[in-house]
Residue frames as qw, qx, qy, qz and C-alpha x, y, z in Angstrom:
[[0.416, 0.224, 0.519, -0.712, -6.73, 134.93, 92.16],
 [0.265, 0.301, 0.873, 0.277, -9.29, 132.85, 90.28],
 [0.125, -0.238, -0.370, -0.889, -11.69, 134.72, 87.98],
 [0.475, -0.543, -0.651, -0.234, -14.66, 133.30, 89.91],
 [0.481, -0.479, -0.435, 0.591, -13.26, 134.79, 93.11],
 [0.132, -0.058, 0.107, 0.984, -12.92, 138.18, 91.43],
 [0.293, -0.401, -0.577, -0.648, -16.52, 137.98, 90.23],
 [0.519, -0.578, -0.620, 0.110, -17.75, 137.21, 93.73],
 [0.395, -0.388, -0.251, 0.794, -15.80, 140.08, 95.25],
 [0.008, -0.065, -0.285, -0.956, -16.95, 142.54, 92.61],
 [0.375, -0.492, -0.668, -0.414, -20.53, 141.36, 93.05],
 [0.474, -0.540, -0.552, 0.424, -20.25, 142.12, 96.77],
 [0.237, -0.437, -0.096, 0.862, -19.19, 145.74, 96.14],
 [0.036, 0.300, 0.573, 0.762, -21.36, 146.45, 93.08],
 [0.170, 0.222, 0.430, -0.858, -24.15, 148.91, 93.78],
 [0.513, 0.202, -0.244, -0.798, -26.52, 148.16, 90.91],
 [0.637, -0.014, 0.728, -0.255, -27.00, 144.39, 91.44],
 [0.740, 0.581, 0.029, -0.336, -26.75, 143.87, 87.69],
 [0.016, -0.604, 0.766, 0.219, -23.57, 141.85, 87.23],
 [0.961, 0.143, 0.161, -0.176, -23.71, 138.70, 85.13],
 [0.111, -0.673, 0.700, 0.213, -20.78, 136.49, 84.23],
 [0.912, 0.263, -0.278, -0.146, -19.80, 133.59, 82.03],
 [0.386, -0.663, 0.630, -0.123, -17.70, 131.33, 84.21],
 [0.971, 0.227, -0.049, -0.056, -17.35, 128.38, 81.84],
 [0.669, 0.368, -0.361, 0.535, -13.68, 129.28, 82.06],
 [0.547, -0.834, -0.068, 0.004, -12.12, 130.08, 85.42],
 [0.678, 0.468, -0.268, 0.500, -8.59, 131.31, 84.64],
 [0.589, -0.516, -0.232, 0.577, -6.07, 132.44, 87.21],
 [0.214, 0.900, 0.113, 0.362, -5.85, 136.26, 87.13],
 [0.698, -0.246, -0.199, 0.643, -2.54, 137.76, 88.24],
 [0.192, -0.361, -0.018, 0.913, -3.07, 141.38, 87.21],
 [0.390, 0.779, 0.433, -0.231, -4.89, 143.92, 85.06],
 [0.364, -0.193, 0.442, 0.797, -4.05, 145.59, 81.77],
 [0.420, 0.512, -0.086, -0.744, -5.39, 147.75, 78.96],
 [0.865, 0.280, 0.369, -0.193, -7.07, 145.59, 76.34],
 [0.648, 0.726, -0.229, -0.034, -4.56, 146.33, 73.57],
 [0.246, 0.616, -0.705, 0.249, -1.57, 145.16, 75.66],
 [0.763, -0.348, 0.373, -0.398, -3.25, 142.55, 77.85],
 [0.345, 0.379, -0.856, -0.068, -1.54, 139.17, 78.11],
 [0.698, -0.236, -0.664, -0.122, -2.52, 135.77, 79.44],
 [0.505, -0.317, -0.616, 0.515, -3.47, 135.93, 83.11],
 [0.046, -0.102, -0.173, 0.979, -4.74, 139.53, 83.00],
 [0.145, 0.694, 0.687, -0.158, -8.18, 141.07, 83.29],
 [0.119, -0.020, 0.225, 0.967, -9.16, 143.96, 81.02],
 [0.300, 0.584, 0.583, -0.480, -12.34, 145.79, 80.00],
 [0.196, 0.276, 0.600, 0.725, -14.20, 146.92, 76.89],
 [0.148, 0.324, 0.320, -0.878, -16.33, 150.07, 76.90],
 [0.606, 0.518, 0.204, -0.569, -18.24, 149.53, 73.67],
 [0.863, 0.388, 0.322, 0.030, -18.55, 148.04, 70.20],
 [0.373, 0.884, -0.283, -0.002, -15.76, 150.25, 68.80],
 [0.237, -0.635, 0.733, -0.054, -13.29, 147.94, 70.58],
 [0.937, 0.106, 0.244, -0.227, -14.66, 144.78, 68.99],
 [0.733, 0.593, -0.318, 0.098, -11.73, 144.51, 66.57],
 [0.015, 0.641, -0.671, 0.373, -9.24, 144.63, 69.44],
 [0.770, -0.242, 0.449, -0.383, -11.12, 141.82, 71.17],
 [0.936, 0.336, -0.072, -0.072, -10.14, 139.59, 68.27],
 [0.611, 0.542, -0.432, 0.384, -6.45, 140.11, 69.12],
 [0.343, -0.724, 0.387, -0.457, -6.27, 140.69, 72.85],
 [0.512, 0.192, -0.813, 0.202, -4.36, 138.23, 75.01],
 [0.393, -0.348, 0.440, -0.729, -6.53, 138.92, 78.09],
 [0.146, -0.071, -0.984, 0.074, -7.82, 135.89, 79.96],
 [0.042, -0.639, -0.736, 0.220, -10.92, 137.70, 81.17],
 [0.082, 0.300, 0.229, 0.922, -12.86, 140.82, 80.19],
 [0.122, 0.518, 0.564, -0.631, -15.35, 143.19, 81.76],
 [0.136, 0.278, 0.662, 0.683, -17.95, 143.88, 79.05],
 [0.351, 0.070, 0.116, -0.926, -20.87, 146.24, 78.49],
 [0.590, 0.279, 0.670, -0.355, -24.40, 144.90, 78.02],
 [0.471, 0.577, -0.405, -0.530, -23.76, 143.94, 74.38],
 [0.924, 0.023, 0.355, -0.139, -24.62, 140.39, 73.24],
 [0.743, 0.634, -0.187, 0.100, -22.33, 140.60, 70.22],
 [0.092, 0.727, -0.598, 0.325, -19.31, 141.32, 72.40],
 [0.685, -0.344, 0.558, -0.318, -20.26, 138.52, 74.79],
 [0.943, 0.282, 0.162, -0.063, -20.48, 136.03, 71.92],
 [0.532, 0.738, -0.360, 0.204, -17.14, 137.24, 70.53],
 [0.229, -0.641, 0.649, -0.339, -15.47, 136.74, 73.91],
 [0.837, -0.116, 0.467, -0.260, -17.02, 133.31, 74.30],
 [0.863, 0.501, -0.066, -0.003, -15.84, 132.23, 70.85],
 [0.394, 0.689, -0.508, 0.334, -12.29, 133.12, 71.86],
 [0.766, -0.236, -0.547, 0.241, -12.55, 131.28, 75.17],
 [0.159, 0.321, -0.348, 0.866, -12.28, 134.48, 77.20],
 [0.254, -0.535, -0.737, 0.326, -14.10, 134.57, 80.54],
 [0.022, 0.407, 0.155, 0.900, -16.30, 137.62, 80.93],
 [0.108, -0.530, -0.661, 0.520, -18.42, 139.65, 83.31],
 [0.083, 0.564, 0.466, 0.676, -21.11, 142.09, 82.15],
 [0.211, -0.571, -0.455, 0.650, -22.00, 145.40, 83.77],
 [0.272, 0.897, 0.346, 0.046, -23.65, 148.67, 82.66],
 [0.043, 0.966, -0.253, 0.041, -20.41, 150.58, 83.37],
 [0.937, 0.107, -0.173, 0.284, -17.30, 148.49, 82.51],
 [0.369, 0.590, -0.325, 0.640, -14.81, 151.28, 83.26],
 [0.462, -0.623, 0.274, -0.568, -16.19, 151.79, 86.76],
 [0.962, -0.244, 0.061, -0.106, -16.12, 148.07, 87.53],
 [0.788, 0.359, -0.242, 0.437, -12.56, 147.85, 86.19],
 [0.022, 0.676, -0.349, 0.649, -11.59, 150.67, 88.55],
 [0.738, -0.486, 0.246, -0.400, -13.06, 148.67, 91.41],
 [0.987, 0.073, -0.096, 0.109, -11.20, 145.55, 90.24],
 [0.444, 0.624, -0.396, 0.507, -7.89, 147.42, 90.44],
 [0.388, -0.636, 0.396, -0.537, -8.46, 147.74, 94.19],
 [0.972, -0.187, 0.066, -0.128, -8.45, 143.97, 94.49],
 [0.879, 0.228, -0.086, 0.411, -4.84, 143.92, 93.28],
 [0.428, 0.309, -0.190, 0.828, -3.41, 147.25, 94.44],
 [0.361, -0.857, -0.356, 0.089, -3.77, 149.42, 97.52],
 [0.248, 0.830, -0.205, 0.456, -1.94, 152.76, 97.83],
 [0.526, 0.105, -0.582, 0.611, 0.90, 152.96, 100.32],
 [0.460, -0.767, -0.125, -0.431, -0.42, 153.78, 103.77],
 [0.316, 0.424, -0.670, 0.522, 2.18, 154.19, 106.51],
 [0.559, -0.427, -0.678, 0.215, 1.77, 152.74, 109.99],
 [0.248, -0.917, -0.129, -0.283, 0.65, 155.38, 112.50],
 [0.708, -0.310, -0.183, 0.608, 3.62, 157.04, 114.20],
 [0.043, 0.999, -0.025, -0.016, 5.15, 160.44, 114.80],
 [0.792, 0.332, -0.183, 0.479, 8.68, 160.62, 113.45],
 [0.576, -0.587, -0.212, 0.528, 11.22, 162.03, 115.92],
 [0.367, -0.020, 0.200, 0.908, 12.40, 164.68, 113.44],
 [0.056, -0.712, -0.534, -0.452, 8.92, 166.21, 113.13],
 [0.139, 0.020, -0.338, 0.930, 8.58, 169.65, 114.73],
 [0.294, -0.608, -0.670, -0.308, 5.18, 169.98, 116.42],
 [0.092, -0.467, 0.245, -0.845, 4.19, 173.05, 118.43],
 [0.051, -0.072, -0.861, 0.501, 2.98, 172.33, 121.95],
 [0.412, 0.272, 0.326, -0.806, -0.42, 173.93, 121.24],
 [0.456, 0.174, -0.650, -0.583, -1.18, 171.72, 118.24],
 [0.719, -0.050, 0.512, -0.467, -3.96, 169.17, 118.69],
 [0.273, 0.347, -0.832, -0.336, -3.11, 165.85, 117.11],
 [0.848, -0.081, -0.034, -0.523, -5.71, 163.10, 116.66],
 [0.704, -0.297, 0.643, -0.052, -5.32, 159.36, 117.19],
 [0.787, 0.217, 0.539, 0.209, -3.96, 156.78, 114.71],
 [0.335, 0.929, -0.058, -0.146, -2.08, 159.48, 112.86],
 [0.818, 0.043, 0.153, 0.553, 1.12, 159.32, 110.83],
 [0.055, 0.985, -0.112, -0.122, 3.47, 162.31, 110.85],
 [0.897, 0.291, -0.027, 0.332, 6.59, 161.78, 108.74],
 [0.651, -0.236, -0.031, 0.721, 10.16, 163.05, 108.89],
 [0.267, -0.067, 0.103, 0.956, 10.82, 166.80, 108.96],
 [0.115, -0.714, -0.586, -0.366, 7.15, 167.79, 109.11],
 [0.130, 0.030, -0.330, 0.935, 6.55, 171.22, 110.67],
 [0.273, -0.661, -0.659, -0.233, 3.27, 171.79, 112.50],
 [0.139, 0.325, -0.237, 0.905, 2.89, 175.26, 113.96],
 [0.090, 0.110, 0.659, -0.738, 0.84, 176.66, 116.83],
 [0.502, 0.269, 0.305, -0.763, -2.89, 176.09, 117.06],
 [0.433, 0.216, -0.713, -0.508, -3.03, 173.49, 114.30],
 [0.706, -0.045, 0.551, -0.443, -5.68, 170.78, 114.59],
 [0.356, 0.301, -0.799, -0.381, -5.30, 167.43, 112.83],
 [0.814, -0.134, 0.067, -0.561, -8.08, 164.81, 112.94],
 [0.730, -0.251, 0.631, -0.082, -8.00, 161.09, 113.59],
 [0.809, 0.234, 0.513, 0.167, -6.41, 158.78, 111.06],
 [0.366, 0.911, -0.119, -0.147, -4.74, 161.59, 109.10],
 [0.853, 0.004, 0.187, 0.488, -1.49, 161.04, 107.21],
 [0.071, 0.974, -0.155, -0.150, 1.12, 163.79, 106.97],
 [0.909, 0.236, 0.014, 0.344, 4.00, 162.73, 104.73],
 [0.636, -0.307, -0.019, 0.708, 7.59, 164.05, 104.99],
 [0.304, -0.017, 0.154, 0.940, 8.45, 167.74, 104.67],
 [0.109, -0.733, -0.554, -0.379, 4.87, 169.00, 104.92],
 [0.163, 0.000, -0.341, 0.926, 4.55, 172.44, 106.51],
 [0.216, -0.699, -0.651, -0.202, 1.32, 173.44, 108.25],
 [0.104, 0.418, -0.150, 0.890, 1.02, 177.09, 109.23],
 [0.066, 0.049, 0.670, -0.738, -0.62, 178.35, 112.45],
 [0.457, 0.241, 0.439, -0.735, -4.27, 177.59, 113.22],
 [0.489, 0.191, -0.634, -0.568, -4.90, 175.44, 110.15],
 [0.691, -0.070, 0.565, -0.445, -7.38, 172.59, 110.59],
 [0.322, 0.285, -0.828, -0.361, -7.05, 169.18, 108.91],
 [0.794, -0.136, 0.052, -0.590, -9.97, 166.72, 108.98],
 [0.753, -0.224, 0.609, -0.112, -10.14, 163.03, 109.81],
 [0.799, 0.153, 0.546, 0.199, -8.39, 160.59, 107.44],
 [0.430, 0.896, -0.067, -0.089, -7.06, 163.35, 105.23],
 [0.842, -0.067, 0.195, 0.498, -3.73, 162.70, 103.50],
 [0.109, 0.956, -0.192, -0.193, -1.14, 165.43, 102.96],
 [0.920, 0.243, 0.022, 0.308, 1.53, 164.18, 100.58],
 [0.665, -0.315, 0.020, 0.677, 5.21, 165.09, 100.81],
 [0.330, -0.072, 0.173, 0.925, 6.24, 168.72, 100.37],
 [0.072, -0.708, -0.501, -0.492, 2.78, 170.26, 100.25],
 [0.180, 0.021, -0.376, 0.909, 2.17, 173.44, 102.26],
 [0.233, -0.708, -0.649, -0.152, -0.93, 174.39, 104.20],
 [0.165, 0.362, -0.167, 0.902, -1.05, 178.09, 105.08],
 [0.045, 0.214, 0.624, -0.750, -2.79, 179.85, 107.94],
 [0.482, 0.313, 0.186, -0.797, -6.56, 180.39, 107.88],
 [0.472, 0.191, -0.731, -0.455, -7.04, 177.10, 106.03],
 [0.658, -0.082, 0.590, -0.462, -9.65, 174.48, 106.86],
 [0.390, 0.252, -0.800, -0.381, -9.44, 171.10, 105.14],
 [0.802, -0.182, 0.078, -0.563, -12.27, 168.61, 105.63],
 [0.706, -0.248, 0.657, -0.087, -12.31, 164.85, 106.12],
 [0.782, 0.217, 0.562, 0.157, -11.09, 162.25, 103.59],
 [0.391, 0.896, -0.127, -0.169, -9.26, 164.79, 101.43],
 [0.838, -0.037, 0.221, 0.497, -6.04, 164.17, 99.50],
 [0.121, 0.962, -0.163, -0.182, -3.56, 167.00, 98.94],
 [0.924, 0.231, 0.033, 0.302, -0.78, 165.91, 96.61],
 [0.664, -0.314, 0.045, 0.677, 2.90, 166.81, 96.62],
 [0.325, 0.068, 0.218, 0.918, 3.86, 170.40, 95.99],
 [0.127, -0.728, -0.529, -0.416, 0.33, 171.76, 96.33],
 [0.170, 0.010, -0.371, 0.913, -0.02, 175.03, 98.24],
 [0.248, -0.651, -0.681, -0.226, -3.33, 175.59, 99.99],
 [0.336, -0.865, -0.347, 0.137, -4.30, 178.96, 101.44],
 [0.515, -0.112, 0.057, 0.848, -1.34, 181.07, 100.33],
 [0.066, 0.582, 0.165, -0.793, -1.87, 184.80, 99.82],
 [0.541, 0.677, 0.491, 0.092, -4.07, 185.75, 96.89],
 [0.468, 0.175, 0.245, 0.831, -2.72, 188.08, 94.20],
 [0.087, -0.885, -0.457, -0.012, -4.10, 191.28, 95.69],
 [0.431, -0.204, 0.017, 0.879, -2.51, 194.64, 94.91],
 [0.182, 0.896, 0.375, -0.151, -3.85, 198.17, 94.41],
 [0.583, 0.399, 0.114, 0.699, -2.07, 200.48, 91.93],
 [0.239, -0.877, -0.163, 0.384, -0.73, 203.79, 93.26],
 [0.359, 0.918, -0.170, -0.004, 1.39, 206.56, 91.76],
 [0.130, -0.744, 0.653, -0.047, 4.47, 205.05, 93.35],
 [0.177, 0.244, -0.950, -0.080, 3.80, 201.40, 92.64],
 [0.622, -0.290, -0.644, -0.340, 1.61, 198.60, 93.96],
 [0.365, -0.423, 0.510, -0.654, 0.07, 198.64, 97.42],
 [0.304, 0.013, -0.953, -0.006, -0.20, 195.11, 98.81],
 [0.666, -0.353, -0.057, -0.654, -3.65, 194.10, 100.08],
 [0.174, -0.292, 0.886, -0.316, -3.25, 191.79, 103.07],
 [0.584, -0.078, -0.677, -0.442, -5.12, 188.55, 102.51],
 [0.255, -0.249, 0.656, -0.665, -7.06, 188.15, 105.76],
 [0.795, 0.001, -0.127, -0.593, -9.70, 185.73, 104.48],
 [0.648, -0.247, 0.702, -0.163, -10.01, 181.96, 104.74],
 [0.438, 0.298, -0.733, -0.425, -9.56, 178.94, 102.51],
 [0.691, -0.079, 0.556, -0.455, -12.08, 176.13, 103.00],
 [0.352, 0.235, -0.838, -0.344, -11.67, 172.70, 101.42],
 [0.780, -0.174, 0.169, -0.577, -14.77, 170.59, 102.03],
 [0.715, -0.238, 0.652, -0.081, -14.84, 166.80, 102.55],
 [0.780, 0.208, 0.570, 0.155, -13.56, 164.26, 100.01],
 [0.397, 0.897, -0.122, -0.151, -11.71, 166.77, 97.83],
 [0.831, -0.109, 0.269, 0.474, -8.56, 165.75, 95.92],
 [0.173, 0.958, -0.136, -0.182, -6.06, 168.39, 94.82],
 [0.912, 0.310, -0.016, 0.270, -3.21, 167.47, 92.45],
 [0.704, -0.250, 0.019, 0.664, 0.52, 168.11, 92.51],
 [0.328, -0.084, 0.137, 0.931, 1.77, 171.70, 92.35],
 [0.085, -0.697, -0.533, -0.473, -1.72, 173.21, 92.36],
 [0.164, -0.005, -0.381, 0.910, -2.52, 176.37, 94.31],
 [0.233, -0.727, -0.605, -0.223, -5.69, 177.48, 96.09],
 [0.250, 0.281, -0.233, 0.897, -5.32, 181.09, 97.27],
 [0.188, -0.626, -0.641, 0.402, -6.97, 182.79, 100.22],
 [0.164, 0.759, 0.346, 0.527, -8.73, 186.13, 99.69],
 [0.098, 0.385, -0.278, 0.875, -8.41, 189.56, 101.26],
 [0.452, -0.077, 0.493, -0.740, -11.77, 189.06, 102.97],
 [0.858, 0.137, -0.040, -0.494, -14.36, 186.29, 102.95],
 [0.682, -0.274, 0.677, 0.048, -13.31, 182.85, 101.77],
 [0.431, 0.380, -0.696, -0.431, -12.12, 180.72, 98.90],
 [0.693, -0.092, 0.596, -0.395, -14.15, 177.49, 98.97],
 [0.318, 0.241, -0.836, -0.377, -13.82, 174.14, 97.19],
 [0.777, -0.145, 0.068, -0.609, -17.01, 172.06, 97.42],
 [0.670, -0.264, 0.681, -0.133, -17.15, 168.46, 98.56],
 [0.785, 0.176, 0.582, 0.118, -16.12, 165.63, 96.25],
 [0.460, 0.867, -0.132, -0.141, -14.49, 167.97, 93.75],
 [0.851, -0.118, 0.267, 0.437, -11.34, 166.69, 92.00],
 [0.169, 0.952, -0.186, -0.172, -8.57, 169.04, 90.90],
 [0.905, 0.304, -0.044, 0.292, -5.70, 167.93, 88.67],
 [0.655, -0.287, 0.020, 0.699, -2.03, 168.97, 88.74],
 [0.302, -0.026, 0.211, 0.929, -0.89, 172.55, 88.06],
 [0.085, -0.725, -0.580, -0.361, -4.26, 174.20, 88.62],
 [0.158, 0.061, -0.284, 0.944, -4.59, 177.77, 89.93],
 [0.224, -0.719, -0.650, -0.102, -7.65, 178.69, 91.99],
 [0.174, 0.472, -0.096, 0.859, -7.73, 182.45, 92.52],
 [0.063, -0.104, -0.629, 0.767, -8.60, 184.21, 95.76],
 [0.412, 0.227, 0.302, -0.829, -12.28, 184.39, 96.65],
 [0.469, 0.105, -0.688, -0.543, -13.29, 181.74, 94.10],
 [0.612, -0.066, 0.603, -0.507, -16.09, 179.35, 95.00],
 [0.369, 0.207, -0.817, -0.393, -16.31, 175.93, 93.38],
 [0.782, -0.190, 0.043, -0.593, -19.35, 173.68, 93.89],
 [0.661, -0.284, 0.685, -0.117, -19.54, 170.00, 94.75],
 [0.799, 0.220, 0.555, 0.072, -18.58, 167.18, 92.40],
 [0.422, 0.862, -0.178, -0.218, -16.64, 169.35, 89.93],
 [0.862, -0.042, 0.274, 0.424, -13.67, 168.14, 87.87],
 [0.153, 0.957, -0.178, -0.173, -10.89, 170.55, 86.91],
 [0.929, 0.199, 0.056, 0.306, -8.10, 169.27, 84.65],
 [0.674, -0.312, 0.055, 0.668, -4.43, 170.22, 84.52],
 [0.335, 0.001, 0.186, 0.924, -3.18, 173.76, 83.90],
 [0.099, -0.772, -0.514, -0.360, -6.62, 175.31, 84.27],
 [0.308, -0.044, -0.326, 0.893, -6.54, 178.72, 85.90],
 [0.162, -0.799, -0.559, -0.152, -9.18, 180.79, 87.65],
 [0.149, 0.452, -0.179, 0.861, -8.80, 184.48, 88.43],
 [0.015, 0.058, 0.663, -0.747, -10.22, 185.96, 91.62],
 [0.433, 0.216, 0.334, -0.809, -13.87, 185.75, 92.53],
 [0.410, 0.093, -0.740, -0.525, -14.80, 183.03, 90.04],
 [0.624, -0.041, 0.550, -0.554, -17.94, 181.04, 90.84],
 [0.349, 0.176, -0.842, -0.371, -18.34, 177.50, 89.48],
 [0.756, -0.198, 0.049, -0.622, -21.56, 175.57, 90.05],
 [0.705, -0.249, 0.642, -0.169, -22.05, 171.96, 91.05],
 [0.785, 0.148, 0.585, 0.139, -20.79, 169.11, 88.84],
 [0.432, 0.863, -0.161, -0.207, -19.15, 171.40, 86.31],
 [0.873, -0.035, 0.276, 0.401, -16.22, 170.11, 84.23],
 [0.157, 0.927, -0.260, -0.222, -13.25, 172.22, 83.15],
 [0.938, 0.234, 0.024, 0.256, -10.81, 170.54, 80.76],
 [0.705, -0.259, 0.044, 0.659, -7.09, 171.23, 80.52],
 [0.344, -0.014, 0.157, 0.926, -5.70, 174.76, 80.14],
 [0.070, -0.793, -0.529, -0.294, -9.05, 176.46, 80.58],
 [0.253, 0.028, -0.263, 0.931, -8.73, 180.09, 81.66],
 [0.181, -0.752, -0.628, -0.085, -11.52, 181.82, 83.59],
 [0.177, 0.517, -0.061, 0.836, -11.58, 185.61, 83.91],
 [0.049, 0.001, -0.572, 0.819, -12.15, 187.56, 87.09],
 [0.406, 0.173, 0.425, -0.790, -15.67, 187.24, 88.59],
 [0.499, 0.110, -0.624, -0.591, -16.95, 184.97, 85.80],
 [0.644, -0.086, 0.577, -0.495, -19.67, 182.46, 86.66],
 [0.337, 0.167, -0.855, -0.356, -19.98, 178.91, 85.31],
 [0.704, -0.208, 0.067, -0.675, -23.33, 177.25, 85.93],
 [0.688, -0.195, 0.661, -0.226, -24.22, 173.84, 87.33],
 [0.802, 0.221, 0.553, 0.042, -23.36, 170.95, 85.03],
 [0.445, 0.852, -0.184, -0.204, -21.56, 173.10, 82.45],
 [0.869, -0.063, 0.285, 0.399, -18.65, 171.65, 80.45],
 [0.137, 0.924, -0.250, -0.254, -15.72, 173.76, 79.28],
 [0.940, 0.270, 0.021, 0.206, -13.48, 172.11, 76.68],
 [0.732, -0.282, 0.067, 0.616, -9.69, 172.29, 76.61],
 [0.390, -0.028, 0.169, 0.905, -7.96, 175.67, 76.12],
 [0.030, -0.766, -0.525, -0.371, -11.21, 177.59, 76.32],
 [0.202, 0.080, -0.279, 0.935, -11.14, 181.18, 77.53],
 [0.198, -0.707, -0.679, 0.000, -14.10, 182.11, 79.74],
 [0.191, 0.188, -0.064, 0.961, -14.55, 185.89, 79.67],
 [0.471, -0.220, 0.048, -0.853, -18.22, 186.02, 80.67],
 [0.604, -0.130, 0.630, -0.471, -20.81, 183.80, 82.32],
 [0.282, 0.091, -0.890, -0.348, -21.60, 180.26, 81.15],
 [0.691, -0.219, -0.016, -0.689, -25.17, 179.04, 81.58],
 [0.614, -0.238, 0.710, -0.252, -25.98, 175.84, 83.51],
 [0.804, 0.221, 0.551, -0.034, -25.58, 172.70, 81.42],
 [0.525, 0.821, -0.136, -0.179, -23.94, 174.52, 78.51],
 [0.835, -0.094, 0.292, 0.457, -20.94, 173.10, 76.63],
 [0.212, 0.962, -0.083, -0.148, -18.53, 175.78, 75.43],
 [0.814, -0.007, 0.228, 0.534, -15.25, 175.93, 73.50],
 [0.464, 0.612, 0.171, 0.618, -12.85, 178.48, 72.07],
 [0.361, -0.513, -0.236, 0.742, -11.60, 181.92, 73.10],
 [0.386, -0.182, 0.516, -0.743, -13.72, 183.79, 73.79],
 [0.254, 0.107, 0.954, -0.117, -16.01, 180.88, 74.65],
 [0.544, 0.123, -0.262, -0.788, -18.92, 180.09, 72.34],
 [0.873, -0.019, 0.322, -0.365, -21.35, 177.14, 72.27],
 [0.504, -0.335, 0.749, 0.270, -19.49, 173.98, 71.34],
 [0.636, 0.474, 0.599, 0.110, -21.63, 173.19, 68.29],
 [0.312, 0.948, 0.008, -0.064, -20.93, 176.62, 66.83],
 [0.301, -0.744, 0.554, 0.222, -17.24, 176.19, 67.65],
 [0.655, -0.007, 0.717, 0.238, -17.11, 172.92, 65.68],
 [0.546, 0.739, 0.380, 0.107, -18.68, 174.60, 62.64],
 [0.051, 0.972, -0.206, -0.098, -16.28, 177.55, 62.93],
 [0.509, -0.523, 0.637, 0.248, -13.30, 175.19, 63.22],
 [0.694, 0.307, 0.611, 0.225, -14.33, 173.41, 60.05],
 [0.384, 0.902, 0.172, 0.097, -14.47, 176.73, 58.21],
 [0.332, -0.862, 0.278, 0.263, -11.18, 178.01, 59.69],
 [0.607, -0.238, 0.612, 0.447, -8.95, 175.71, 57.64],
 [0.487, 0.551, 0.571, 0.367, -10.72, 176.88, 54.47],
 [0.046, -0.900, -0.154, 0.406, -10.21, 180.60, 55.13],
 [0.260, -0.471, 0.485, 0.690, -7.17, 181.01, 52.79],
 [0.217, 0.248, 0.804, 0.494, -9.10, 179.49, 49.87],
 [0.042, 0.802, 0.591, -0.074, -12.18, 181.51, 50.74],
 [0.169, -0.776, 0.049, 0.605, -10.08, 184.68, 50.85],
 [0.233, -0.212, 0.648, 0.694, -8.61, 183.96, 47.43],
 [0.145, 0.518, 0.794, 0.282, -12.12, 183.31, 46.06],
 [0.050, -0.868, -0.368, 0.330, -13.28, 186.62, 47.53],
 [0.204, -0.605, 0.311, 0.704, -10.35, 188.52, 45.97],
 [0.222, 0.092, 0.782, 0.575, -11.07, 186.90, 42.60],
 [0.070, 0.711, 0.697, 0.063, -14.73, 187.86, 42.84],
 [0.131, -0.829, -0.127, 0.529, -13.81, 191.44, 43.77],
 [0.220, -0.355, 0.528, 0.739, -11.54, 191.70, 40.71],
 [0.161, 0.367, 0.818, 0.412, -14.31, 190.41, 38.49],
 [0.047, -0.842, -0.533, 0.068, -16.61, 193.09, 39.90],
 [0.349, 0.678, 0.003, 0.647, -13.97, 195.76, 39.43],
 [0.509, -0.848, 0.011, -0.152, -13.46, 196.29, 43.13],
 [0.234, 0.672, -0.624, 0.323, -10.12, 196.73, 44.84]]
């Protein structure tokens, strides 16, 4: 595909009407690559001036650049075609779609699928080998159910939602439209509810519901549990990475991002557009406000205010955490200095 053709296609799908390009060169583009490994015939991108040194060595034939005149001149000096946008990474993501589309099977129902007679199946749907769909299930139009998926009774799956191989959708689960549930994920399984007694643990039946709103993506081997009563709810356009645990009765707002190995206990409430990095742990009933950011391996034991950035265990404001981290490595020397001072003062 010629670079000029790529520019025209990206200009058609850009939303900010602010693309400009230098098309003095019009190389043939056969693929995309990261800037440090790009070779002739590939398109790459640069996010900012810190990558200027790599631009002097890259083999890319074309670059997506930020609004930085210096970088544009540098590309031009090297004979590299370029296109400028306020958000190079986003435009690069859109460019990938010009060269790659995820596998989408042709609509059909495989003869080995087991579908209960009471299930309601939409049009233009794909149901793969060895899928099990139990009584009362509803699946919307254009949905894709890959091999070995199991859908428990009365679950509802929205239009154009994709269930990847070997995921499991339990009863009392409602999944909206345009969602993606990746392989091995378990949605709506019983929450961890037990009451201690003198003779052991009494199991609390989990009679609540799990609701996944529209345009949610849930990664491989993640779990979203249903509660004893009420509902567990994941807000629209939230993205959840692999190996994430969402406890029973938790409520997550819209547009959140939760990275791998994060875990939420029961009853957690997370506001809109919050970000939880990898291996974050959130204690029972804790609340995280709108727009808050929780850095990797942070332990949330109490509420986090809207817009706050926190780190550490227990969580503290990120700026304080950075100062404490800088001091931490000096603690042995500080301890020795303290002991020396105590001896000088005649203290034990």
